[in-house]
C-alpha positions in Angstrom: -17.3 -12.3 -12.0 -17.0 -8.7 -14.2 -19.8 -8.1 -17.0 -17.8 -9.0 -20.4 -17.5 -5.4 -21.6 -14.8 -4.8 -18.5 -12.6 -7.4 -18.9 -9.2 -7.0 -20.0 -6.6 -9.7 -20.8 -2.8 -8.8 -19.4 0.3 -9.4 -20.8 1.5 -8.9 -24.5 -1.0 -10.8 -25.8 -1.5 -14.5 -26.3 -5.0 -16.0 -27.3 -7.2 -14.3 -29.8 -8.6 -10.5 -29.8 -6.8 -7.4 -29.3 -4.9 -7.0 -26.6 -6.2 -4.5 -24.0 -3.8 -0.7 -24.6 -3.2 -0.7 -20.6 -2.8 -4.1 -18.6 -2.8 -2.5 -15.4 -6.4 -0.7 -15.5 -6.2 -2.7 -12.5 -8.2 -0.4 -10.2 -11.2 -0.6 -12.9 -10.6 -4.6 -14.3 -10.6 -5.9 -10.7 -13.6 -4.6 -9.4 -11.9 -2.0 -7.0 -14.1 0.8 -8.2 -14.7 2.5 -5.0 -12.9 2.5 -1.9 -14.4 0.0 0.8 -11.5 -1.5 1.1 -12.3 -1.4 5.1 -15.7 -2.2 5.8 -17.8 0.0 8.1 -19.6 -1.7 11.1 -22.7 0.0 9.3 -21.3 -0.2 6.2 -25.0 -2.1 4.7 -26.6 1.1 5.4 -24.2 3.7 3.9 -22.9 4.0 -0.2 -18.6 3.6 -0.3 -17.7 7.0 -2.6 -16.2 6.0 -6.2 -13.0 6.6 -6.3 -12.7 9.1 -8.6 -14.9 11.6 -6.4 -11.6 12.1 -4.0 -10.2 15.0 -4.5 -6.7 16.4 -3.4 -8.4 18.2 -0.4 -10.2 15.3 0.7 -7.1 13.3 1.1 -5.2 16.4 2.5 -8.3 16.6 5.0 -8.1 12.9 6.1 -3.9 13.1 6.0 -3.9 15.8 8.6 -6.1 14.0 10.7 -3.8 11.2 11.0 -1.1 13.4 11.6 -3.0 15.1 14.6 -3.3 11.6 15.9 0.4 10.4 15.5 1.5 13.9 16.9 -0.4 13.4 20.1 1.2 10.1 20.8 5.1 10.8 19.3 8.0 11.5 20.8 8.4 8.6 23.2 11.3 7.4 24.9 11.8 3.7 25.5 14.6 1.4 27.7 16.8 -0.4 25.0 15.0 -3.8 26.0 11.8 -2.2 24.7 12.5 -3.5 21.3 8.7 -4.2 19.7 7.3 -1.1 21.5 10.3 1.0 19.9 10.2 -0.6 16.4 5.9 -0.3 16.2 6.5 3.4 17.4 9.3 3.8 14.9 6.9 2.6 12.1 4.1 5.0 13.2 6.2 7.8 12.5 7.6 6.5 9.2 3.5 6.1 8.3 2.6 9.4 9.1 5.9 10.9 7.0 5.0 8.8 3.8 1.5 9.6 4.1 2.3 13.2 4.3 4.7 13.0 1.2 1.5 10.9 -0.6 -0.7 13.5 -0.2 2.8 16.2 -1.2 2.6 14.5 -4.6 -1.2 14.4 -5.2 -1.5 18.5 -4.4 1.3 19.0 -7.2 -0.5 17.2 -9.6 2.4 14.5 -9.7 0.3 11.6 -10.2 3.1 8.8 -11.0 5.1 10.0 -8.0 2.2 9.3 -6.2 1.2 5.7 -7.5 5.5 4.9 -6.8 4.5 6.2 -2.9 1.4 4.5 -3.0 3.2 0.7 -3.5 6.1 1.9 -0.3 3.2 2.9 1.7 1.2 -0.8 1.1 4.8 -2.7 1.6 5.0 -1.0 4.9 1.7 -1.4 6.4 1.8 -4.9 5.1 4.9 -5.7 6.6 3.5 -3.8 10.2 0.4 -5.9 10.1 2.6 -8.5 9.6 5.5 -7.9 12.4 1.6 -7.2 14.2 1.2 -11.2 14.2 3.7 -12.3 16.3 6.0 -9.8 17.1 8.7 -11.5 19.3 9.2 -13.9 16.3 8.3 -11.7 13.6 10.5 -8.7 14.8 13.9 -11.1 15.3 13.0 -12.6 11.7 12.9 -8.6 10.2 16.1 -8.2 11.7 17.7 -10.7 10.0 16.6 -9.8 6.4 18.7 -6.1 7.4 21.5 -8.6 7.4 20.5 -10.4 4.6 20.4 -7.3 2.9 23.8 -6.0 4.0 25.7 -9.3 2.9 24.2 -9.0 -0.3 25.6 -5.3 -0.9 29.0 -6.5 0.9 29.0 -9.2 -1.9 28.3 -6.9 -4.7 30.8 -4.4 -3.7 33.5 -7.0 -3.3 33.7 -6.7 -7.0 34.7 -3.0 -6.9 37.3 -3.3 -4.1 34.7 -2.4 -1.3 34.4 -4.4 1.7 31.3 -3.3 3.3 31.3 -5.6 6.8 34.7 -6.3 8.4 35.4 -9.8 9.3 33.9 -10.2 12.9 30.6 -8.5 11.7 30.8 -11.5 8.3 31.0 -13.9 11.3 28.0 -11.9 13.7 25.9 -12.0 10.6 26.2 -15.9 9.6 23.6 -16.5 7.6 20.7 -14.9 7.7 16.9 -15.3 6.4 16.2 -13.8 3.0 13.4 -11.3 3.1 9.5 -12.7 2.9 8.1 -11.8 -0.1 5.5 -9.1 -0.3 2.9 -11.1 -1.5 3.5 -13.9 1.3 3.2 -11.4 4.0 0.2 -10.5 2.6 -1.3 -13.9 2.4 -0.6 -14.1 6.2 -1.8 -10.9 7.3 -5.3 -12.1 5.1 -5.4 -15.4 7.2 -4.5 -13.8 11.1 -6.5 -10.4 11.1 -9.7 -11.1 10.5 -10.4 -13.3 13.5 -9.0 -10.3 15.2 -10.6 -7.1 13.9 -13.7 -7.0 11.7 -12.2 -4.4 9.4 -10.0 -6.5 7.5 -11.9 -8.7 5.4 -11.8 -12.3 5.0 -11.4 -14.5 1.9 -14.5 -16.1 1.2 -14.5 -20.2 1.7 -15.7 -20.9 -1.6 -15.1 -19.4 -5.3 -13.0 -16.6 -6.3 -10.8 -14.6 -3.7 -11.9 -11.3 -2.4 -10.4 -8.7 -3.9 -10.4 -6.0 -1.1 -8.1 -7.7 0.8 -4.2 -7.1 1.9 -3.2 -10.5 -1.1 -5.9 -8.5 -3.7 -4.4 -4.8 -2.9 -1.0 -6.3 -3.8 -2.1 -7.5 -7.1 -4.2 -3.8 -8.3 -2.0 -1.6 -5.8 1.5 -3.0 -5.4 1.9 -4.5 -9.1 0.7 -0.8 -10.5 3.0 0.9 -8.8 6.0 -1.6 -10.1 5.0 0.1 -13.6 6.5 3.3 -11.9 9.4 2.1 -9.9 10.2 0.1 -12.8 10.2 2.5 -15.5 7.7 0.6 -17.4 6.3 1.6 -20.8 3.5 2.7 -19.2 5.6 5.2 -16.8 6.7 7.0 -19.5 3.4 6.8 -21.4 2.0 9.6 -18.8 4.6 11.8 -20.3 2.8 11.1 -24.7 -0.1 12.2 -26.4 -0.9 11.3 -30.0 -3.0 14.5 -31.1 -2.6 13.1 -34.5 -2.3 10.2 -36.3 0.9 10.4 -37.2 2.7 13.0 -34.6 3.5 12.0 -31.1 3.4 14.8 -28.6 6.1 14.6 -25.8 5.1 16.8 -22.9 7.9 18.0 -19.7 4.5 17.3 -17.5 3.1 14.0 -16.6 -0.3 14.5 -18.8 -2.7 11.7 -18.1 -2.2 7.9 -16.4 -2.9 4.7 -18.4 -5.8 4.2 -15.9 -6.8 5.4 -13.4 -4.4 6.4 -10.0 -6.3 6.1 -6.6 -3.9 7.4 -3.7 -7.4 7.6 -1.9 -5.9 4.0 -0.9 -3.7 5.0 1.9 -6.3 6.5 4.0 -7.8 2.5 4.7 -4.2 1.4 4.9 -3.4 3.9 7.1 -5.9 2.7 9.3 -5.1 -1.1 9.1 -1.7 0.0 10.2 -3.3 2.4 13.3 -5.6 -1.0 14.0 -3.5 -3.7 14.7 -1.2 -0.7 16.4 -3.9 -0.6 18.9 -4.6 -4.3 19.6 -1.5 -4.1 20.9 -1.0 -1.3 22.6 -4.4 0.1 23.5 -4.2 3.5 21.2 -5.8 5.0 19.2 -9.6 4.3 20.1 -11.1 2.2 17.1 -13.6 4.4 16.0 -11.3 7.3 15.9 -9.9 5.0 13.6 -13.2 4.4 12.0 -14.4 8.3 11.9 -11.8 8.9 9.7 -11.6 6.4 7.6 -15.0 6.4 7.1 -15.1 10.0 6.6 -13.3 9.6 3.1 -14.5 5.9 2.4 -18.4 6.7 2.4 -20.4 9.8 0.9 -20.8 12.3 4.0 -24.5 12.2 3.7 -24.1 9.0 5.0 -27.0 7.4 2.5 -27.0 4.9 0.3 -28.5 5.8 -3.1 -30.2 2.5 -4.1 
């Protein structure tokens, strides 16, 4: 439980007491004050670095290490029948590109754009870890989701006299399965992977669920990113300031975030994707992945200051 002073009510204000000015102070309010998302094997002996201590240079160094790792593996050529290996390696390439784009946004001090990309990145990693639970079945379902989205586009476009799909294509698609919600995929990831890798945190059997899990990160990261994706008022507030009581200053560049942005979460997320990848393809070495993630997550001196 959080101390009373750190509790913030969400929403537009039901009940007594002043409404929190910023409902998405999630990374602090929900207890995610540090980057201890992926537990180290000897994490009891290490001090987790506060998220606010991370710099753009820290993020760039870790990103470049992951980029170098991916470039060791790709490009590769697969036969048409190697569906899962081809899909998995394409996810690997996409993840590397997204991580680099996110890091560039941080370096350019475009915090809102970085937060939006973190949401996209979280969905990609969650989807990959979900696919990796049972690739043969899950990839087939994922391919149906693409057909479902294409069918929706076709139906929406008909009102404008545009036909996206031919009659033969419609017959081939049939009635495909609709996409599974990201929250549902995150829940399945939390149920499966802790039994196969110690890097994934399980939820406790009793009491509150653990925030440093995929379902917890969905709440803390994905939902906060939605304020940017959907242009919530808090996305626009980043460009406003009120230096005087009666005046509001609209700036040409992003001025501040209503609550802290922690793009450094992308590094442990990349680590999770790589560990799930290694579960199937025996690459990369888990210790190499952990060295990169731990280098960002834990203080460099490796000691715990109690």
